[in-house]
C-alpha positions as CSV (number, residue, x, y, z in Angstrom):
1,M,54.1,11.0,-42.9
2,A,52.6,11.1,-46.5
3,D,50.5,7.9,-45.6
4,Q,48.7,9.9,-43.1
5,G,46.0,12.2,-44.4
6,P,45.0,15.6,-43.1
7,F,42.7,13.9,-40.7
8,A,45.2,11.4,-39.2
9,N,45.0,12.9,-35.8
10,W,41.2,13.1,-35.6
11,P,39.6,10.6,-33.1
12,H,38.2,7.6,-34.7
13,L,35.2,5.4,-33.4
14,D,36.7,2.2,-34.4
15,K,40.0,2.8,-32.7
16,P,40.7,3.4,-29.0
17,P,42.1,6.8,-28.1
18,R,45.8,7.1,-28.0
19,P,47.3,7.0,-24.5
20,E,48.3,10.5,-23.3
21,R,52.1,11.0,-23.3
22,S,54.0,12.6,-20.5
23,E,55.2,16.3,-21.3
24,T,58.9,16.7,-21.7
25,A,61.0,19.5,-23.0
26,H,61.3,17.9,-26.4
27,D,57.5,17.5,-27.0
28,V,56.1,20.1,-29.2
29,L,52.8,18.5,-29.7
30,L,50.3,18.7,-26.9
31,L,47.7,15.9,-26.8
32,P,44.3,16.7,-25.4
33,S,43.3,14.9,-22.1
34,S,41.5,11.6,-22.2
35,D,38.4,13.3,-20.9
36,K,38.3,15.6,-23.8
37,I,39.0,12.8,-26.3
38,S,36.0,10.7,-24.8
39,Q,33.7,13.7,-24.9
40,E,34.6,14.3,-28.6
41,T,34.1,10.6,-29.3
42,N,30.8,10.4,-27.5
43,Q,29.6,13.4,-29.4
44,M,30.6,12.1,-32.7
45,A,29.1,8.7,-31.8
46,S,25.8,10.4,-30.9
47,N,26.0,12.2,-34.2
48,N,26.6,9.0,-36.2
49,T,23.9,7.1,-34.4
50,L,21.3,9.8,-35.3
51,E,22.5,9.9,-38.9
52,N,22.5,6.1,-39.2
53,F,19.0,6.1,-37.6
54,L,17.6,8.7,-40.0
55,G,19.5,7.6,-43.0
56,G,21.5,10.8,-43.6
57,S,21.9,14.3,-42.0
58,P,18.8,15.6,-40.3
59,L,18.7,18.7,-42.4
60,N,18.8,16.7,-45.7
61,I,16.3,14.2,-44.4
62,L,13.9,17.2,-43.4
63,A,14.2,18.7,-46.7
64,R,13.5,15.3,-48.5
65,L,10.5,14.7,-46.3
66,F,9.1,18.2,-46.9
67,V,9.4,17.7,-50.8
68,I,7.8,14.3,-50.6
69,S,5.1,15.6,-48.2
70,L,4.3,18.4,-50.8
71,V,4.0,16.1,-53.8
72,V,1.9,13.5,-51.8
73,G,-0.2,16.3,-50.3
74,A,-0.9,17.8,-53.7
75,L,-1.9,14.4,-55.2
76,L,-4.3,13.8,-52.3
77,M,-5.9,17.3,-52.7
78,W,-6.2,16.6,-56.5
79,L,-8.1,13.4,-55.6
80,E,-10.1,15.5,-53.1
81,L,-9.0,13.4,-50.1
82,R,-8.7,15.8,-47.1
83,P,-6.7,14.7,-44.0
84,I,-9.8,14.9,-41.9
85,D,-11.7,12.5,-44.3
86,I,-8.7,10.0,-43.9
87,F,-8.9,10.3,-40.1
88,R,-12.6,9.8,-40.1
89,G,-12.2,6.8,-42.5
90,V,-9.7,5.2,-40.1
91,Q,-11.9,5.7,-37.2
92,A,-14.9,4.3,-39.1
93,F,-12.7,1.2,-39.9
94,F,-11.9,0.5,-36.4
95,D,-15.6,1.2,-35.3
96,R,-16.8,-1.4,-37.9
97,I,-14.2,-3.9,-36.7
98,Y,-15.4,-3.5,-33.1
99,Q,-19.0,-3.7,-34.1
100,L,-18.6,-6.8,-36.4
101,G,-16.8,-8.9,-33.8
102,F,-15.6,-12.1,-35.4
103,G,-16.9,-11.0,-38.9
104,A,-14.1,-8.4,-38.6
105,V,-11.7,-11.1,-39.5
106,R,-13.3,-11.6,-42.7
107,E,-13.4,-7.8,-43.5
108,L,-9.7,-7.4,-42.3
109,V,-8.7,-10.2,-44.8
110,S,-10.5,-8.6,-47.7
111,Y,-8.8,-5.2,-46.9
112,V,-5.4,-7.0,-46.8
113,L,-6.2,-8.8,-50.2
114,A,-7.3,-5.5,-51.8
115,G,-4.1,-3.7,-50.6
116,A,-1.9,-6.6,-51.6
117,I,-3.2,-6.4,-55.3
118,F,-1.4,-3.1,-55.5
119,V,1.5,-3.3,-53.0
120,V,2.9,-6.7,-54.0
121,P,3.4,-5.9,-57.7
122,A,4.9,-2.5,-56.9
123,W,7.2,-4.1,-54.4
124,L,8.2,-6.7,-57.0
125,V,8.9,-4.1,-59.7
126,L,11.0,-2.1,-57.2
127,R,13.1,-5.1,-56.1
128,L,13.6,-5.9,-59.8
129,V,14.7,-2.3,-60.5
130,N,17.0,-2.3,-57.6
131,V,18.7,-5.7,-58.6
132,G,19.3,-4.4,-62.1
133,A,20.8,-1.1,-60.7
134,S,23.1,-2.9,-58.3
135,K,24.5,-5.1,-61.1
136,R,25.8,-2.0,-63.0
């Protein structure tokens, strides 16, 4: 009995539900019906699926996204980049690609190379930091 923790009777997703026992006069423990177990298991599975997709609890992720959005928004405002200017820039980018035709490929490659100058070293540094942190 000591091996079982306080949550030993909880339904587990990796184990099939226990079969329901017939009720006798000696049974003190009443087991829930299999329908109730499957509903609880489905609810737990849906919560776990959502948390797996989001990478944590929804409230925690919402708080993190709020803080990160606040910091990035403040940085963009400090650089005097307004959201409408960014949207107009994206629209102008696609308009230029449409107007250039095959010349758009050359401009697209130059955009990718310009971005890669910053992105690839940052990615490499982050990978090296993660490798160093995982060895500890």
